[in-house]
Structures are given as structure tokens and as C-alpha cells.
C-alpha positions as CSV (number, residue, x, y, z in Angstrom):
1,M,0.3,0.2,-23.2
2,M,-1.9,1.5,-20.4
3,N,-5.5,0.4,-20.3
4,R,-7.7,3.3,-19.4
5,K,-11.4,3.7,-19.3
6,I,-12.9,6.2,-21.7
7,E,-13.3,9.3,-19.7
8,P,-15.2,12.1,-21.5
9,R,-13.8,14.6,-19.0
10,R,-10.3,14.1,-20.4
11,Y,-11.5,14.8,-24.0
12,L,-13.6,17.8,-22.9
13,A,-10.6,19.2,-21.0
14,A,-8.4,18.6,-24.1
15,L,-10.9,20.4,-26.3
16,A,-11.3,23.3,-23.9
17,I,-7.5,23.7,-23.6
18,A,-7.0,23.4,-27.3
19,A,-9.8,25.9,-28.0
20,G,-8.3,28.2,-25.3
21,S,-5.0,28.1,-27.1
22,V,-6.7,29.0,-30.4
23,I,-8.4,31.9,-28.7
24,V,-5.1,33.1,-27.2
25,R,-3.4,32.8,-30.6
26,L,-6.3,34.8,-32.1
27,L,-5.8,37.5,-29.5
28,L,-2.0,37.6,-30.3
29,D,-2.6,37.6,-34.0
30,P,-2.1,41.4,-34.3
31,L,1.3,40.9,-32.8
32,L,2.3,37.7,-34.5
33,G,0.6,37.8,-37.8
34,N,1.5,34.8,-39.9
35,E,4.7,34.2,-38.1
36,A,4.9,31.0,-36.0
37,P,1.2,30.1,-36.5
38,F,1.5,26.8,-34.5
39,L,4.1,27.6,-31.9
40,L,1.7,28.5,-29.1
41,F,-0.3,25.3,-29.6
42,T,2.6,23.1,-28.4
43,L,2.0,24.3,-24.9
44,A,-1.6,23.1,-25.1
45,I,-0.5,19.7,-26.6
46,A,2.0,19.2,-23.8
47,L,-0.5,20.1,-21.1
48,C,-3.2,17.9,-22.6
49,A,-0.9,15.0,-23.2
50,Y,0.6,15.1,-19.7
51,A,-2.8,15.5,-17.9
52,G,-5.0,13.5,-20.2
53,G,-2.8,10.9,-21.9
54,L,-2.0,10.0,-25.5
55,E,-5.6,10.5,-26.8
56,A,-6.0,13.9,-25.3
57,G,-2.6,14.9,-26.7
58,L,-3.6,13.8,-30.1
59,L,-6.9,15.6,-29.9
60,A,-5.0,18.8,-28.8
61,T,-2.8,18.3,-31.8
62,G,-5.6,17.9,-34.3
63,L,-7.8,20.9,-33.4
64,P,-5.0,23.5,-33.4
65,T,-3.6,22.1,-36.6
66,I,-7.0,22.6,-38.4
67,S,-7.4,26.0,-36.7
68,G,-3.9,27.0,-37.5
69,V,-4.3,26.1,-41.2
70,V,-7.7,27.8,-41.5
71,L,-7.1,30.9,-39.3
72,F,-3.3,31.7,-39.4
73,T,-2.1,30.6,-42.9
74,E,-3.4,32.0,-46.1
75,P,-3.8,30.4,-49.4
76,P,-2.1,29.7,-51.7
77,Y,-0.3,27.4,-49.4
78,S,3.4,27.2,-50.0
79,L,6.0,24.6,-49.3
80,H,7.0,26.7,-46.3
81,D,3.4,26.4,-44.9
82,A,3.4,22.6,-45.6
83,V,6.7,22.2,-43.7
84,H,5.3,24.2,-40.7
85,I,2.2,22.0,-40.6
86,L,4.2,18.7,-40.9
87,L,6.7,19.8,-38.3
88,F,3.8,20.9,-36.0
89,L,2.1,17.5,-36.4
90,A,5.4,15.7,-35.8
91,I,6.0,17.7,-32.7
92,G,2.5,17.1,-31.4
93,L,2.7,13.4,-32.0
94,T,6.1,13.3,-30.3
95,I,4.9,15.2,-27.3
96,S,1.8,13.0,-27.0
97,H,3.8,9.8,-27.2
98,I,6.4,11.0,-24.7
99,A,3.7,11.9,-22.3
100,R,2.2,8.4,-22.8
101,F,5.6,6.8,-22.2
102,Q,6.0,8.9,-19.0
103,A,2.6,7.8,-17.8
104,E,3.4,4.2,-18.5
105,Y,6.8,4.6,-16.7
106,R,5.1,6.2,-13.7
107,Q,2.5,3.3,-13.6
108,A,5.3,0.7,-13.9
109,K,7.3,2.4,-11.2
110,N,4.3,2.5,-8.9
111,A,3.6,-1.2,-9.6
112,I,7.3,-2.0,-8.9
113,N,7.2,0.0,-5.6
114,D,4.0,-1.7,-4.6
115,A,5.5,-5.1,-5.4
116,S,8.6,-4.2,-3.5
117,V,6.6,-3.3,-0.4
118,R,4.7,-6.6,-0.6
119,L,7.9,-8.5,-1.1
120,R,9.5,-6.8,2.0
121,S,6.4,-7.6,4.0
122,S,6.5,-11.2,2.8
123,M,10.2,-11.5,3.6
124,Q,9.6,-10.0,7.1
125,A,6.7,-12.4,7.7
126,R,8.9,-15.3,6.5
127,K,11.7,-14.3,8.9
128,E,9.2,-14.1,11.8
129,A,7.8,-17.5,10.8
130,E,11.3,-19.0,10.6
131,A,12.2,-17.6,14.0
132,E,9.0,-19.1,15.4
133,I,9.7,-22.5,13.8
134,S,13.2,-22.4,15.2
135,Q,11.9,-21.6,18.6
136,L,9.4,-24.5,18.3
137,N,12.1,-26.8,17.1
138,R,14.3,-26.0,20.2
139,A,11.3,-26.6,22.5
140,L,10.6,-29.8,20.7
141,R,14.2,-31.0,21.0
142,E,14.2,-30.2,24.7
143,R,10.9,-32.1,25.1
144,V,12.4,-35.1,23.2
145,E,15.5,-35.0,25.3
146,D,13.3,-34.9,28.5
147,L,11.3,-37.9,27.2
148,Q,14.5,-39.8,26.4
149,R,15.8,-39.2,29.9
150,L,12.5,-40.4,31.4
151,E,12.6,-43.5,29.1
152,E,16.1,-44.2,30.4
153,I,14.9,-43.8,34.0
154,A,11.9,-46.0,33.3
155,N,14.0,-48.7,31.6
156,S,16.5,-48.6,34.5
157,A,13.7,-49.0,37.0
158,L,12.1,-51.8,35.0
159,K,15.5,-53.6,34.9
160,S,16.0,-53.1,38.6
161,A,12.5,-54.4,39.3
162,R,13.1,-57.6,37.2
163,A,16.3,-58.2,39.2
164,F,14.3,-58.2,42.5
165,A,11.3,-59.9,41.0
166,F,10.0,-63.1,42.6
167,E,7.0,-65.2,42.1
168,W,4.4,-65.5,44.9
169,E,1.6,-67.9,44.8
170,V,-1.0,-66.3,46.9
171,C,-3.1,-69.5,47.3
172,T,-0.3,-71.6,48.6
173,D,1.6,-68.7,50.1
174,K,4.9,-69.9,48.4
175,V,7.5,-67.6,47.1
């Protein structure tokens, strides 16, 4: 579930859209009468839920439900009216939850995309580091080989020097 801060703007916008849908329905009442008293409100729910999230969608479901019952259905309420109300509530809840799932999906997709970019960047940095280490290893091997050749030369020179070594006593001038 997404963690959002409470933003009064989302709820005010949902109230304004829901109220606007009630006003539009009132204006269309001479044409529609008691037919489809809740149908127009589904657009308001979808818009509020998509833009404002689950809570805004639920708010946009509640206000039109109350308005629809009070303004567009007449007592005595029949089973037909109750079915309309229950279906509208079910549709409003479904739309609101679908919008929430879509928002969570978008958020998860964005997080995955961000992680993928970071992973590619890390993999590129690793490749560059491995190439640098490989280059340093080659240079180190070359240096070790140079030192080994120098050691061989030094050992050979030392061996040769011992072969021609003699003792000289400086005081007595004896060799």
C-alpha cells in the first residue's frame, strides 16, 4: 500500500469534482428524470480516484451516493432503488481500488526502473574497475618480471665477483 501524506488539496478537489457532477446531474434532471440516477457520477469517481488516489475516489463515491439518494430517487424506496445504490457503491469502490492498484503499479514500476538504472551504472562502474585492476595487474606482472631479471643479473654478477675475489691485506700488502 502506498504511503502518502495527507494532502487537503486532493480531498478538496475530490469534493469539488463530486459536487460538480451533482450539479451537472441536477442540470440534466429534466432530461433524465429518475432514470440512471448514479450513472454520471462514475466519471467523477474515476477522475478523482485516478488523480487523487483511493481516499479521493471513496470520497467521490460517498458524496454522490448521498446526493443521488436524496435528490434523484423518491421515497418509498424500492428494491430497484436499493439495487441501484448497491451497484453504484460497488462500482465506486471497484474504480477507487483499481486506481489505487494502478498507482501502486506505477510507483513500483518507477522504483524498478530507478533500481535498474542504478544497477546498470554499478555494473558499468564494476566493469571499469575490473579493467583498471586488470591493467594494474599486467603492469605489476611486468614490473615483477623486470625485477626478477635484475635479480638474476645481480646474482650472476655476485657469483662472478666471488670467482675473482681475492683477499688483500693492506697493511702487509699481501694478496
